[in-house]
N, C-alpha and C positions, 0 to 999 in steps of 0.2 A: 476791408478790415482795417481797424485803427490800431496804431501802436500806442501803448501807454506812455505818458509823458513823465513817469516817475524816475526816469534816468537810471534805473537799475540795470546792471549787466546780467546776461544769462547766468553767470557764475554766482552772482549775488542772489538771484531769484532761487537758484537751486539750494541755497543754504537756508531758505526760509522754511520752517517746519509747517506741516498742515495744521491749521488752527483748530483746536478742540471746540466742540459744540457745547455751550453751557446747557445744563439740563437739571431737572428737579432731582434732588437726592432720592435714592431708592426708598428709604424708610418713609418719606413723605408721599411719594407718588403712588405707592401701592394702596394708599388710603383715599385717593381721589381720582377723578376722571379728567383732570386738567392735562393740557399738552405736556409731554415729557421733555422734548428738546425745546429750549427757550429762544433759539435764534441768535445770530451773530449781533454784536454791537458794531457800529460803523468802523471803528478802528480795526476790529478783527476782520471785517469784510474786505477792507482795503488791503490789509496784510495778506489775506488769503488770495485775493485777486492778483497781487504782485507776484505770486508764484507762477502764474501763467507765462509761458515762454513766447506767447504770440507767434506760434509756428506759421511759417509761410504756407505750408500745406496742412491745415488743421484736420487731423483725423477724428477729433472728438465729434465734429458735426455729423459724420456719417453714422454715428451711434444714436443720433436723435431722430425719432420717427417723424417729428414735425420740422426738422432741419433748422433749428435756431442757430443764428450766427453767434456761436458761443464765444470765440475769442474777442469779437467786437464788444459784446455787452460786458465781458469781464474786464476788457481794457478800460471801458468807461467807469467801472467800479473802482479800478485802481487809481483813477484820476479824481475820485470822489463825486462823480457825476451819476448819482443813483437814479434820479428820475429819468435821465436820458437812457440809462441802461435798461430799465423796465419797459420803456417805450420800444426799445429795440427788440426785446423779447416778444412783446405783444404784436409785433408785425407778423409773427407766425404762430404764437401761442396765446390764446385769450385767457388761460387759466394758470398763470405762473405760480400763484401762492399755493395752489393745489399740487401741481407737478413738483414744485420744490420740496414738498413734504412726502409724497407717496410714490414717486417714480423710483424704480430700481436703478438709480444712476450707475451703480457699480457694474451692472450688466449692460449698460447702454453707453451714454456719452463718456463717463469717467473710465470705462473699460478701455476706451481708445485713446485716452489722454497719454501723451508721450511720457509724462512723469510716472505713469503706472508701471512702466517697464522696469524701472529700477527702484521704485518706492511708492509713495502715496500720490494718487492723482489730485489735481485741483478739485476742490469741493464744489463742483458746478451746481449741484442741486441746492446746497445750502446758500450759495450766492444768489441763485434764482429766487429762493424763498425770501432772502433778506431784502432785495430791492422791491419785491411785490409787497411785503409787509411795510416797508419804509414808505412807499407811495400811499398805501391805504391809511396808515396811521397819521399821516400828515394831511389827509384830505385832498391829495393832489391827483386823484384818479381822473383822467380825462377821457371823454368818449371819443372814439376815433371818427374820422370824417366818413359820413355815410353817403354813398353815391346816390344819384338821382333815382327816385322811385321807379321801379320797373313794372309796377301794377300787376304782379303775378304772385299768387299765394302758394306757399310751400308748407306742407305738414310734416312735422318731425314726431315720430313715435318713440317716446322714451326720453327722459331728461337726465340720462347718464352722461359720461364723458364724451361719447361719440355724438349723441344728440345735441349736447350743449355746444360742441365745437362746430358742427355743421350749421346749427342755427346762427351762431355768432358770425361765421364767415359769410353766410348768405345775407344776413341782415346788413352787413357792411356793404354788400354789393347792391343794396336797394330793394331787396325782396321783402314781402310781407311774410313773416315766419311765425307759425304757431306750433308750440311743443305740446303734445298730449301725454300726460304722465299718469300712470295708474295709481300711484300712492298719493298721500296727502302733503308730501313735501318733494320739491324737485331735487335732483342730484343723483338719483340712482344709487349705485354702489357706494358713491362718495358719502351718502348720508345713512344708508341702511347697513352697509357692510363694514365701513372703516370706523373704528371707535374714536370717540372724542379725544382721547389722549394721544392719538396719532394724527387726526385731522379734525380740528374744531369745527363744529357746525357753522359758527359765525363766519369762518373763512369761506365755506361753500356758499353761504347766503350772500356774502359780499360779491363773490364772483358772478353769481346768478343775477344779482341786482345790476351788475355791470352790463350783462346781456339785455336785461329789461330796459335799461336806459338807452340801449341801441335800437329798441323797438320790438324786441322779441316778446311774443305773448306766450303765456304758459297756462294751459288748462289742466287742473289737477283732478284727481279722483275719476279719471277717464280711462277705462280699460279698453284699449283698442282691440277689436275682435269680439267684444261683448257689447259695450255701450255704443260703439261706433266702429264700422269696419273700414278697411282701406278702400274698398270699392266705393263706399259712401262718401269718402273724402273727395274722390274725383268728381262725384256727382255734385258735391258741394263747392265746386269751382276751385279746388286745389289743383295746381298744374303739375306738381311732383310731390312724391312722398319719400321720406327717408325713414327706414326702420332701424332703431337702435335699442331693441328691447332687452338685450343682454342674455346671459345664460343663468337665470336664477332658479332653475328647477333642480332641487337638491338630489345628490347621489347618496345611496346607502350601500352597505356591503351585502345586504340580503343574507344575514347569518341568523341562526336560531336566537330568539330572545330580543331581537332588535326592535320589536314592537312594545317592549316594556315601557312603563312610565319612567320618566327621567332620562330618556334617550332622545335627544333633539338634533336636528340638522343645525349646522353652523348658521345657515340662513335664518332660521327661526330665532336661535339664541342671540345672534348679533342684531337682527332687526328689532327684536323686542327691547334689547338694551340700548341700541344706538338711536334709532328713529323714534321709538315709542317711550324712551327714557325710563325703562324698567329699573335702571340703577337708582332712580329717585323715588321708587315705590316706598310709601303709599301716596306721596305727593302726586305721582302720575299712576293711574290705575292700570298698570301693565305688570302683573306679577311675573317673576321668574323663580324657578325652584332654587332655594338657597341650599348649597351643598357643602359638606366638609371635605369630601374627596372627589375631585373632578378629573375625568379622563378625556382628553381631546385626541381624536383619531386623525392623523395626518400631520404634515410638517411644512405646509405652505404659509404664506402670510395670513390667510384666514384662520389657520390653526393657531398661529401665534397670537393673533388678535383675540381669539376665543379664550385661550389660556390666560392671557393677561387681563382680560375682562373678568374671568372667574376669580382671579386673585383679588381684584378690586371689589368684587361682590362678597368677599369674606371667606372664600374657600381656605381651609387649613392646609390642604395639599392639592397641588394641581400637576397633572402629568401630561406630557406629550407622548403619545404612543404611535410609533412610526415603523413601518416594515422594512425600511432601508437604513443605511448608516447616515451619520451626520453629513458626510461629503455629498450625498444626494439630496439633501433637504432643499426644496425649492424656495423657501422663505429668504428674505433679505438677511444678510449677515447681521446687520445691526439690530434687526427685530429678534433674531435668535439670541443675540447677546443680551438684549434688554430683558427678554423673558427669563434667561438664566439669572440675571442680576436680581430679578423680582421673585426668585425662589421656585420657578417652574422646573420640574424634574423631567428627565427624558428617559423613556424606555425605547431604545433603538433596536433595530433588527427584531421587532416584536409586532405581532399582528393578532387582533382579537378574532376568535373563531366562534364564540358563543357568549351570550350574556345570561346571567342567572338572576332571578328576581326573588323578592321576599313574598310573604303570604298576602300582601296587599297589592302585588303586581308592580312594585317599584324595583328598579335595577339595584342589585347589591354587590355584584362583582362581575368582572370580565374574565372569561377563560381565554388565555392568550397562548400563542405558540412562538417559539424562537424561530428566526429566519436566518438564512445565509444568502450571500449574493452570488449569483451565477453569471452567465453571459449577458451582454446588453440586450434589452428588449426593444420594442418599437419606439420607445421614448428616448433611446440612447443611453439610458441608465441601466445599471446592473439589475438583472431580474431577481426579485426576492423569492427564495425557495424555502418551504417549511422544513424545519429540522424534526424528523420523526421522533416522537416520544419526549418532546421538550415542553409539553404543556405546563402552565402554571396559572395561578389566579391573582388578580389585582382587585382588592376591595374598592368599590366605587359607588357613590350614590347619585352621580350625574355624569352622563356621557354626551359629549358634543362631537358629532360626526362631521369632519371637515376634509372630505376626500375629493372635493371637486363638485362641479355642477354640470347640468345639461341644458340644452337649448330650451328657452321658453316657447312652448308650442302654440300659444293662442293665436298669434297673428298669422303664421303660416297655415294653420288649420282653417282659417276663415278667409283666406285670400286665394281663390282658385287660380291655378296656373303658376303659382310661385314655387319654384323648384328648391328643394332642400336635399341635403345629402342623407346618407343612411343613418346619421346620428341626429338628424333633425335641424342641422344648422343651414341657414339660407345660403344658397350658392350665388356667388357674384363674380364678375370680372374683376380681378384684383387691381387692374390698372385704372378702373373707373368706379368700382363699387356698384355697378349696374346689375340688377337682378334679371331674371328671365322675363320680366314684364316691363314694358316701356313706361318710363316715368317713375319707376320704383327703384330705389337704391337702398342699400343696407350696409352696416358696418359695426365694428365692435364685437363683443363676445357672441352675439347672435350669428355671427359669420365664422369667427375663429375659434370659438370656445373660450374658456377663461384665459384672459391675457392681462396685460397691464393697462393702466389708465392712459398712459401716453400712446400706446399702440392703438387704443380705441380712438383717441383724438387724431392720430395720424390718418386713420380710416375716414374720420369725419371730414378732414381737410380735403382728401382726395374726392370724396363724394360731393362736397360743396363745389369744387372746381368743375366736376363732371355735370352736376345739375345745372350750373350756370351755362355751361357750354350747350347742354341739351336744350334748355329753354331759349337760348339765343338763336336756335336753329328751327324753332317751330312757331 
């Protein structure tokens, strides 16, 4: 670990306030899909980095699934050594511009920052984003040293965070890596799930170009399990396979009226808007229903993304409908706050029990019931219990169901002997990411269910290490 040379004492560091993130004004941003937070300027980044106490036993690192040496790179920023800082990050994280934008740092690295105990933690994510953007904007991205070719081919199924990470790490080790992606753009949830205003597609494309420059090949429009099975990959001389297909199978409540027109899964709503650019219709031929009153069921990041997208698509009123209280919301705090700033309204302790349609079969209202919180359930959160006789209706002409997803079943169903649990997620050894079949590894949401980008990347790093060890012994 390096100590910053800015000569500030710990007391002086403690007096520096957390630097505010510049962002688009609310009245402007609700009319466009451009990124909302604008990023630090160099002076702000240095000032924020000077808040770091350079702890002898940095607890922040244990909150990072890919174990970035956080005090080291922040110390470099404090010295104005931005390029050196991003190189330090890239020793363990190949996608810093993405992670700096979408990782829930408040529940990971920043949660363990010493400063969080008595005030505001160091803005680790914002600093990570800053140096990644600085490097890219100045054209100073350097390809890491690639080890001697190992002349072994590895197939990666899915170009999401886990697949991209395992591909990058194995390419650096000298393996021939090919990613097989079902959609027409690589990135997985990074491109189909997260809106442009939170993660610009150009950022994802730049990170993927970085992997391509390292030698990673990407085959698009290839649905593994349909056009090409895992078994066929081994016949085609691939020595190992990593499965990172995610959990993109949408969940619904299975309540009366849920099959009415105008009721979409968040997967469909966001994929059409994000990846297929429905927000630019008719320039792009991907229509989405334009609605005046939109109800989004759920309160995670996907729900906030859906609600904020609906606002930008012209909804006059947008509602989050959530069966628990604000305290139990799984979304990032800043995403909830931005949704509120943009006019999204919240029906808390409320749950739909039925949808009513008009004479043309389109949803026109949701019948909801009030909830109260009981004892904690299996998730550790207070269990929502219906309040008898509290039904009421909310007029809506579009509903987006964002209550989670399930395992993508295609690859497990077409790979004999691949063990899955009762929910359809692939079973792995968590220390190695090895599945029940030799040479096949898996990680990300297809193993854990819906989780964070950085957790999927952490699984990818473990898998890459394990695959290298496995192939070195055969």
